[in-house]
N, C-alpha and C positions, 0 to 999 in steps of 0.2 A: 189635498187639504192645505190651506194657506196658513202660515204662521202669523200670530197676532203680535204686534209690536206696540209697546206702551207708548213710545214717543218716536217721532221720525227724526233720525239723526241726519243732518246734511252730509253729502259726500264731500267732506272737507279735504283739501289737499294736505299733503304731509307737512306743509310749512306751519301748521298750527301748533306743532309740538316743539319741545326744546331742541337745541342744537346738540348734535352728537359728533364728536371727532372720530378719527379713524381708530385711535387707541381704545376708546370705549367700545366701539363696535367690534373690534377684534377680540377684546376681553370677553364680551358677551358671546361671540361666536365660538370661541374656544371652550368656554365654560359649559355652554348648552349645545355643543356640537352633536352629540347623539340625538338630542331632542329635535334639532333642526333637520338632521338627515332623515330621521323617521318621518317628519312632516313632509319633506320633499318626496320621499319614497312612496308615501301613501297617496300623494296628489298625482304622481306620474301615472300614465295609462298602463295598467298591468299587462294588457294583451300585446303590446308592441315591444320588439327588441329583445325579449327574453329577460329573465330575472338578473342575469349577470350584467347586462348593459344597463338595466334599470337601476341597479345598485351603484354602478360607476357614475351614471348620470345624476343620481341624487347627491352623491358626494361632490360632484363637479358644481352643481347648482349652489350648494352651500358654500363651497370654497370661493366662488365668484361673487358672493353676496356682499363683500366689504365695500363701503363707499370709497370714492377717490379723495374726499376731503370732508370738511365739516358739513354735515347735512342735517336738516331738520327732521326729527323723528315724527312719526304719525301721532295724531292726537287720539291714540287708542292704547289703553293700558296693556302692559305685558301680562298682568295678572287678571283673573276673571272678576267680573262685577256681579255675576249671577250666582246666587246661593244654590245649595242642593235642592231646597224646596222649590225654588223658582224653576230649576231645570226639570224637576219631577213634574211640575205643573205643565211645562212646555211639552214634555214627553207625553203627558196625558192628552194634550190637545193634538199631538201628532199621531196618536194611536199606538204609542209604544208602551211597554210595561213600566210602571212607575218605579218598581224596585230596581230595575236595571238602570234607569236613568239616575236614580239616587246613588246607586253604586258607582256609576260612571262619574258622577259629580264629585266623588271623594278623590282628591288628588293623591297621587303617589308621592313618596318622599322625594324622589328625584325631581319631580315636576313642581314641587312646592316652593322652589326658590324663585324669587323675583329677578328677572333679567333686566328690568329697568328700561329706559328709553333706548339704550343700545340694542337690547334684544328685540324690542318692537320694530326698530328700523331694519335689522337683519332679517327678521321674520317676514316683513313686508316684501323685501327684495326676493326672498326665496319663493314666496307665493307668486310674485309677479313673473319670475323666470320659469317657474313650474307651469303656470298657465300658458306661457308662450310655447312651451315644449309639448303641450297637449294639442292634438290636431282638432281643428274646428269641425263640428258635425256638419255644418252647412257646406264647408269646403269638401269634406269627405263625401257628402251626398252628391255634390256636383261631379266629383271624380268617378263615383260609381255609375251615375247616369251616363257619363262619357265612356264607360267600359274600362276604366283604369282602376288599378288596385291602390290601396292606401299607401302613402309613402312612409317608410320606417324612419324614426328619428335618427339624426346624425349622431355618431358616437362622440362623446365628450373629448375635448383635446387633452385635458388633464382631470383627474389622474388616469393613468394607463397601467395595466398589469400585463406583462408579456409572458405567455406560456401558461397562464393559469386562468381558470374561470372561477369567479367568486360569486356566491349567492347565499341568501339566508337559509337556515335549516328548514326542513319541511314541517308543516303544521298538520293538525288533525282535520277532521271533516268540518268542524265549525269554522276554523280559520279559512279553509278552502271555500266554503260557502260564502263567507263574508267578502273574500277577495273577488269572487264572481259577481256579487251584488255591487261592489264598488266599481268593477270594470264596466258595468252597464250604465254608470253615471257619466255625465259630461265632466270636463276638467274643472269648471267652477263649482259644480255640485260636489265633487270629491273634496275640493278645498273647503267648502262650507261644512261638510260633514266632519272633516278633520279639525277645523278650527273650533267647532262646537265641542268636540270630544277631548283629545289630548290637550288642546290649548284652553279649553273651558271658557270660551268667549260667549257673550250673549249674542242673540241674533242681530241686535243693532250694531254691535262691534264687528260681527262677521260680515255684515253687509258693508260696513265702512271699509274693512280691510280689502274685500273683493273689489269694491269700487276704486280704491286707491291702486290696486294691482292691475286694473284695466279690464275687469269683467264687464261685459255689456249689460247683463241683466242679473244683478246680484240677488234681487228678490226672487226671480225665477230659479236661481241656483239653490236658494234656501228651500223653496217648495220641492224641488227635485230631490234634495238631500233627505227630505222627510220619508222617502220611499225605503231607505235602508234603516233597519233597527239600530238603536244606540247600543250596540254590543261592544263598547269601548274596552271592556275587561279583556277581550281577546287580543288587544293590541300589545299586551305585555308578553305575548308568545314570541319565541325566537323567530317565527315565520315572518314577523313584521319588524324585525330589528336589523337594519342594514349595517350595523356596526359589529354584529356578532355573526361572522361569516364562516362558511366552509369552502375549501379550495379543491378543485379538480383540474387535471390537465386538459388543455385544448386538444383538437384532433392532431395526433402526432404525425400521421401520414401526410395530411394536408400541409402541416407546418414544414415537413421535410421538402415537399414539392415546391412550396413557396420560397423556401430558402434557396433551392437550386435555381428557380426562375430569377430570383433577385441577383444571385451571383452571375448568371448568364447576362442579365440586363446590365449589370455593372461592367462586365467585361466588354460588352458591345459599346457602352458609353466611352470607355477608355480608348477603344479602337477608333471610334468616330472622332473623339477629341484629338487623337494623334493625326488623323487624316486632315482634319480642319486646320491643324497647325503646320501643314506643309509649307515650306518657304515659297516666296514668289517666283523663284527660278525653277520650281518644280513643274507641275502640270499647268499652272497659270490660272487666271480668272476664267470663269465659265459664263460670263455675260448674264443673260436673262434666265439661266437655268436655275432650277430649285436646288436646295441642298441635297447631296448624295444620300441615298437611303440603303444602297446595297452595293458593295464593291467585291468582285471576285475576278478571277482571271479572264473569264469570258466577257464580263462587263467592262473591265479595264481595256481589253483588246478592242472592243467595239467603240470605246471613247478615245482611242489613240489615233490622232490624225496621221501618224506615220505608218499605220497599218491599213489605211484605206486601199481598196483595190483600184488600180489604174490600168485601163486597157490601152494597148498600143493603137495608134490611129489606123494601122493597116490590117488589124485583125478581122474586121468585118468583110474584107474582100475574099478571104479564104475560109471563113467559118461557115458551117452548115446552118447556123442559126442566124436569123435576121430579126433580132429583137433588141431590147435595151441592154442586154448583157454584153453586146459587142460595141456599144457606144464608147468612144474615147473620152478622156477627161479634157475638158476645154474651159476657156475663160481666163481673163487676165489675173485672177486671184487664186488660181489653182494651187499656187505654192504658198499661200498665206496660211501658215500653221495656226495662228491665233484665231482666224475666222473659222477654219475647219474645226478647231477644238470647240468653239462656242456652238457651232451648228450641231455637232455630235452630242454635246452636253445637253442642249435644249431639247433635242430629239428624245434623249433618254429621260430627261427630267424637266418637262416644261414648267416654268414658274407661273405665278399668278398673273403676271403682266403679258404673257404670251397668248396670242390669239391662235387657237388650234381649230382646224377644220379637217374633215375627212369625208370622202365619198361614201355612200351607203355600202355597208359590208366590208369596210376597210378597217382593220385594227390599227390603233394609234399608239401602241406600245413601242418601247425602244428596240433597237436592232439586236438580233441574237448574236451577231458577230460583226466583224469589220465590213461595212457596206462598200458599194462601188461608187466612186466619184464620177459624176457625169458633167458637172459644170460648177464653177465658182468664179464669179465676176461681178462687175458693177452693171446694174440694169436700172436706167433712169436715176431715181433718187434712193436706191437701196443696194446693199450688197446681198447677193443671192447665191445660195448653195443648193445644188440638185444632187440627191443621193438615191441609190437604188440598192435594195437588199434582196432582190430576186422575187419578192412578192409585191412590194410597194415602191412607188416613187414618192420621195419626201422632198419638199421645198422649204428651205429656211431663208428668211429675209429679215434683215435688220436695217434701220434707217442710216443713211450716210452721215447725217448731222449729229450722230451720237445720242439722239433722244432715246428715252427708255422704251422698252417694249419691243417685241419681235413677232413674226408670224410664222406659223408652222402648218403646212398643208400636206395631206396624205391622199394618195390615189392608188387604187389597186390595179396592177398591170400584169398579173400572172396569166400566162397563156397568150401573151401579145404576139401577133404576127408582124409581117413586114409593114402592112398598112397601119395597124394599131400602134406601132412603134416608130411612126414616121415623124412625129413632132411632139413637143411639150410646150406648155405655156410658161414663159420665163417671168412675165410680169404684166400688170395692167396699170395704166396711168392715163388720166384725162380721157377715158373712153377708148383708148388705143391698147392694142395687145402686141407684145413681142413674143415670138416663138423661137425655141431652140429646135432645129431640125436634125434628122438622122444624118449620119455621115454619107449615106448613099444618095441623099437628095442633091440634085444638080442645080435646080432653080426653083424659085418660089414666086408666087404672084397673088394678087387680090382680085376676087371676082364677086359681083353682086348676083346672088342666086335668083333674085327677082327679075333680073334682066338677062335672059338666056342668050340673046344675040350680041351683048356688049363684049368688048375685048377685055382681056385680062391685063391688069395693071401690074407691071413688074415690081418685085420687092428685092432689095439688095440682101445679100448673104455675107456676113462677116464672121468667120469662124463658126458657121452654123447658126448665127443669130440673125433673124430677119429685122428689117426696118419696121417701124410701127405700122400696124394695120388697124383701121377703125373696126371696133368690135361690133358684133350683131346685137345692137340694143335698140329695138323698135320703140317708137313713141307710143304711150298708152292710147288705145283707140284707133291707131293706124299702123300700118306696116307697109312702107314703100320700098324698103331695101333690107337685104340680109347678106352681110359680107362674110365670105368664107375664104379659107386659105387654099390655094391650088399648088400642089407639089408635083414635081416631075423628077423621075429617076430613070434608070435603065429599063424598068419594066413597064413604064407608062406614066399616066397622069391621074391623080386622084384629088378629091376634095375633102377637107376636114373643116369642122366648124367648132368654135368655142361655145361651150354650154356652161360656162362658169366654173370649170374644174381644171385640174392640172393637165389632163390628157384630153385633147380635142377628139370629138366623135367623127368617125369616118362615115362619109355619105356614099351610098350605093343606090343602084336603081335596077329594077328588073324582077322577073318572077323568081321567088325563092325556091330552093331545092338543093339536092345534093350536088356538090361540085363535080364537074366532069361529065354529068349527064347532059344529053342534048336538050336544049330548051330550059335548063335549070339555071338558078341564080348564080352569077359569078361576080367577081370584083372588077376584072379588067376586060377590055375588048370594046369595040364599037357597037352601037345599037344594031340589032338584027332586023329582019323583015317583020312586018306586022303579023301578029299571031292570030289565033282563032278567037271567035266570039268577042271580037272587039278589043282584045288585049293589046297592049303596046308591045313593042319588040321584046324579044327575050333578053336575058340578063345583059345589062349594059353598064359600063362604068359611069359614075355620076358626072364625070367630066365630058362625056359624049354629048353631041348636039341633042339627040332625042331625050337623053336623061335630063339634060338641063331644062328642056321644055316641060318634061314631066314634073320636075321639082318646082318650077317657077310659081304656080299658084298656091303651093302648099309649103313654101319655105318658112313662112311665119309660124306654122304649127310647131316648129322646133322649139319655140319659146316655152311650150308646156313641158319640155323634157329637161329643163335646166336642173343642175345639181342633183341628178338622179343616178349618177354613176354610169352614164350611157357610153357604150363602147362603139356602136355603129347604128345608123338609121338607114333603112332601105325603103325606097318609094316604089310601089308596084302599081302600074296602071292596069287594073285587072278587067276593066270593061268600059265600053263606050255605048251610051244609050240615046236613041233619038227621043226628043222631047215632044209632047203633044202640042197641038195648035201651031205646028210648023215653027217651033221656037229654036230649032237647031239641034245640036247634040251635046250631051253632058258627059264629062269624064269622071270615072270612078277610080280613085287611087287609094291604096292601102299602105300606110306607113307603119313600120314596126321598128321599135327601138330596143336593141339588145344591150344588156348591161354586163359589166365586168364580173359581177357576183353571180350571174346566171339567172336569178330570180328578179322579179320586179319589171319584167318586160312590159312595154306599153304598145298597144295596137290601136290605130285610128283609121276608120273607114271614112274617106272624105269625098265630097261631091262638088264638082265645079261646073257651072253653066256658062255659056258664052256671054261675054260682057262683064261678068263678075270679076272684081280685082283679085280676090283670093277665094280659095275653096272653103266649104263649110263642113264641119265635122258632123257626119251622119250617125256614127256609132263609135264607141270606144270600149276597150276592155284591157285588163291587166292579167298577166300570167296565164295567157291562153295560147294554144299551139297554132291557131289560125294565122294565116298570112306569114308563116314561117317555114323553115326547112322541113319540119316534121309534118306539117299539114299545109302544103302550098295551095290553099283554097280559102275562099271567104264569101260570105253572103251578107248584104246590108241593104237597108231601105231608108227612104226619107220622104217626108211630106213636102210637096212643091206646088207653088201657086203660079199658074201660067199668066201671060200678059192679059188674057181675057178674064181673069179673075176666078178661074176654076181651080179647085184643089185636086191634086193627084197623089196617089201613093206610087212612088217609083222604087223599084228594087232591082238589084243586079247581083249575079253570082259570077265567080271566076270561071275560067275555061273548064269544061267537063261537067258543068251543071246542066241537066237535061230538063228540069222543070222547077218552077218556083210557085209556092202556095202561100197565100195570106189568109189568116183567120183572126177573129176577134172583131175589132171595130170596122175593119174592111175585109171582105172575103172575095177570093177569086184565085184562079190558077192559070198559069201561062206556061206553054212549052218553051224550052230553051232556057237561057240564063237571064232573061230580062222580063220584068213584070211592070205593067202600067195599068192602074185602076183609078177610076174617079173615087174621091173620098171627101169627107167633110172636114172642115177646119178643126184641128186638134184631135183627129181620130188616131187611135192606136191599134196596131196590128202585130201579130206574131208571124214571123217568116220561117218557112222551112223549105228546103230544096232537096232534090234527088240528084245524085251523081251518076255517071255512066255505069259504074259497077253496082248500082243499087243502094249504096250507102246514103244515109240522110246527112244533111248539113243544115244547121240552124243559123238564124240570123245573128250577127255580131251584136252584143249588147253590153 
């Protein structure tokens, strides 16, 4: 039901009224303080924050209602313009009982005093701030649709009561019912209901006050307020008097816990402040490190450059271990305490300007104790520190020109053997790579893996650091070269390649299997005789002539293994297959990348035909045992188009495969480990083979 208005009052600004100074407003606020606090208390949402917070918020709104200077009062009287008969008529139009409306229209003695323009100004400010404290229904609906709960109001800054909860006395059933009805109204509707009742304003004046206070729909607020009966007599109950309060203690146990937590936090701040105040001749600056967050004996020991582990240069010659733990400390800055301190501090607390990278499965936290120093020196345009904590290799680099920022790289190296611990990447600059080699490495060279017959280019070694080597960075769409590092020591020659990480990957070649078994994969040794079923020679070192020929067409496939924490990559030529239409023979090679973390292995079955510059990937899989030591077997297929334009399904299995069967888009069976069937373009087939012992083997996918 809509309220009828005798005349439309324009939503005039407050400048239409007389000027009120701060003294007048303060006098009105102090004189009518209980009346204003009750006004704010009734307008605040009853369901949020609890009665205690609602009381304090009401007092805070009134106490902050004073203007800062001379301000124009609103052109709305502080006293009512509407008589009791008029209000009774309005109540009748609103569907309320006239006797209650007439009774509500009779002012109490306390509210009968005129506050004047000062009171009207303070009242407007109270209404305005109370409406701001009420949550918008539209905003609340959006939060509910988003699955969020309503935000509780922030507690007032002042007044605050410590250790006590203050709230009005409890009322009866009628008071409780009235508060429930008011809680169902919006903030502007509650304000309209209160301004009609205790303030005894006409609907025109109520609408003007709401408009000046910032309400978007004052007329709608009046219509919504009509839903609550005019039971203004109940407002005289202590349940609606925020100035007549009862006190109870807060949660004593929670207060005690919070006090203990505050004392502990204060003590921690005192300790941190004392640590920050250490003189410059103490630990010294930490460079790009973040502020310290925890200091204890273990942490201090790990950050003390004087406690770094330094291994003697001769230890590796007599040690049973051949890994990073026996590397000596090298580099022209191994004695630079300031550089080592900065490296340790950044490792423990990398700041916002530090670029941090880690191989998959490598934790990037600080050291548990003093790490081992492997290198500290100048590399191209940076100062570089290499550290080892038994699990990880950590590389710290800072620019020589003193520019801000540093780099921190981590690589997991637990379980490294002689081959895996043969070299580290010191730095990359202008497409070139510098390596730090193991103390047992006698010579180093550069080799193009795409050119198996080319000679090795010698690299100089200065304190274990190689001269720059062009990195393996093939151009997009073409791969004409792949440079690798060739290392020679007392046990033989091996190849390692940079895959964008701290530790280069070791390249091997041959049939995988348990070490020591005849015909199984090994790391060293020359290529053996040709195996059965078209397999290449048994386990051979990647630096051997046969292994280099095996790797040559498939070297560029190493690009797909960058930044994956690869430890080693083995290439196994598991079959050779005659091509239809007298097109020569194709080579089948399986490459398997093992990682430092154990999982994430990648297997590629590749197919190379005569005349093709590089091999093609026929099948690939991750985290499978095929083509590895656990299952040294593989089966793969590919669609191939002959020079005559005929499409064929070609499939090959490793040694020990007695039959191969294709089903699906192409069907057929062949005895042995090779299958050749005519097929249509785009045909798809499932492959399954049988081993000598009767076990099935499925095609790699």
